[in-house]
C-alpha positions in Angstrom: -5.3 -3.7 -12.8 -4.4 -7.2 -11.9 -5.5 -10.3 -13.8 -6.0 -13.5 -11.9 -6.2 -17.0 -13.5 -7.2 -20.0 -11.5 -6.3 -23.6 -12.3 -6.4 -27.0 -10.8 -10.1 -27.6 -10.5 -11.7 -30.9 -11.6 -13.7 -33.9 -10.5 -12.6 -35.9 -7.4 -14.2 -38.5 -5.2 -15.2 -37.7 -1.7 -12.2 -37.9 0.6 -9.8 -36.9 -2.1 -7.6 -33.9 -2.6 -7.1 -31.1 -5.1 -4.7 -28.2 -5.3 -5.9 -24.9 -6.8 -3.5 -22.3 -8.0 -4.0 -18.7 -8.8 -1.5 -16.8 -11.0 -1.5 -13.0 -11.0 -0.3 -10.8 -13.8 -0.5 -7.1 -14.7 0.8 -6.0 -11.3 2.3 -7.6 -8.3 -0.1 -8.9 -5.6 2.7 -9.3 -3.1 1.4 -6.4 -1.1 -2.2 -7.5 -1.3 -4.1 -9.8 1.0 -5.5 -12.7 -1.1 -8.6 -14.8 -0.8 -10.4 -17.8 -2.1 -14.1 -17.8 -2.4 -16.6 -20.3 -3.8 -20.1 -20.3 -5.2 -22.2 -23.4 -5.3 -25.3 -23.7 -7.6 -28.2 -21.6 -6.2 -26.1 -20.2 -3.4 -24.4 -16.9 -2.6 -20.6 -16.7 -3.1 -18.9 -17.3 0.2 -15.4 -16.8 1.8 -13.3 -20.0 2.0 -9.8 -18.9 3.0 -7.6 -15.8 3.1 -3.9 -15.0 3.6 -2.4 -11.7 4.7 -0.3 -9.7 2.3 2.9 -10.8 4.2 1.8 -14.5 4.2 2.1 -14.5 8.0 -1.5 -15.0 8.8 -4.2 -17.2 7.4 -7.9 -17.3 7.9 -10.4 -20.0 7.1 -14.2 -20.5 7.1 -15.3 -22.9 9.8 -16.4 -25.5 7.4 -13.0 -25.9 5.8 -10.7 -25.5 8.8 -8.4 -28.4 9.2 -9.0 -29.6 5.6 -7.9 -26.6 3.4 -4.6 -24.8 3.5 -3.9 -21.5 1.7 -0.4 -20.4 0.8 1.3 -17.8 -1.3 4.6 -17.4 -3.2 5.2 -13.7 -3.5 8.2 -14.2 -5.7 6.1 -16.0 -8.2 3.0 -13.9 -7.7 0.9 -17.0 -7.0 -1.6 -18.1 -4.4 -2.6 -21.7 -3.8 -5.3 -23.6 -2.0 -4.6 -27.2 -1.0 -7.9 -29.0 -0.4 -8.0 -32.4 1.4 -10.7 -34.6 2.7 -13.1 -33.2 0.2 -16.8 -33.5 0.6 -19.7 -33.4 -1.9 -20.7 -30.1 -0.2 -17.4 -28.6 -1.3 -18.6 -28.7 -4.9 -18.6 -25.2 -6.3 -16.8 -22.8 -8.6 -13.8 -21.5 -6.7 -12.6 -17.9 -7.2 -9.3 -16.3 -6.4 -9.4 -12.6 -5.4 -7.0 -9.8 -4.6 -7.6 -7.1 -2.1 -8.4 -3.6 -3.3 -5.7 -2.0 -1.2 -2.1 -2.7 -0.3 -1.2 -3.7 3.2 -4.8 -4.2 4.4 -5.7 -7.6 5.8 -9.5 -7.8 5.7 -11.5 -10.6 4.1 -15.0 -9.4 3.4 -16.0 -10.0 -0.2 -16.5 -6.3 -0.8 -12.8 -5.7 0.2 -11.6 -7.6 -2.9 -11.4 -5.7 -6.2 -9.9 -8.2 -8.6 -11.3 -11.6 -9.3 -10.4 -14.6 -11.4 -12.8 -16.3 -13.8 -13.2 -19.3 -11.4 -12.4 -23.0 -11.6 -15.0 -25.7 -11.1 -14.5 -28.3 -8.3 -16.8 -31.2 -8.3 -16.7 -33.8 -5.5 -18.6 -37.0 -6.1 -20.0 -39.1 -3.3 
């Protein structure tokens, strides 16, 4: 079982930037696709960004394309989400997740078996 711990959340003004990090322990995630999801108050959890197990492909939800960048460092067992041009509607708890299976690049929420505890991102207007 892998443990995931997110960090880097906080309060930022609209137009600002934040960088979220996710550190994995317990087993390597270097062979797992990784994703970032978020859940705003009163809303369902939604996909934000994903990165293939090799790091060669990235995927983004339409509403964050061009503003967010996902990356990974397999040597350090970490995944990051650089968020820029933040908007109040980006306010949510952000979760890091690891795919259930090695070498499978799919990004539906049900495909992810390990989740972090979440980190709060609040964007003020």
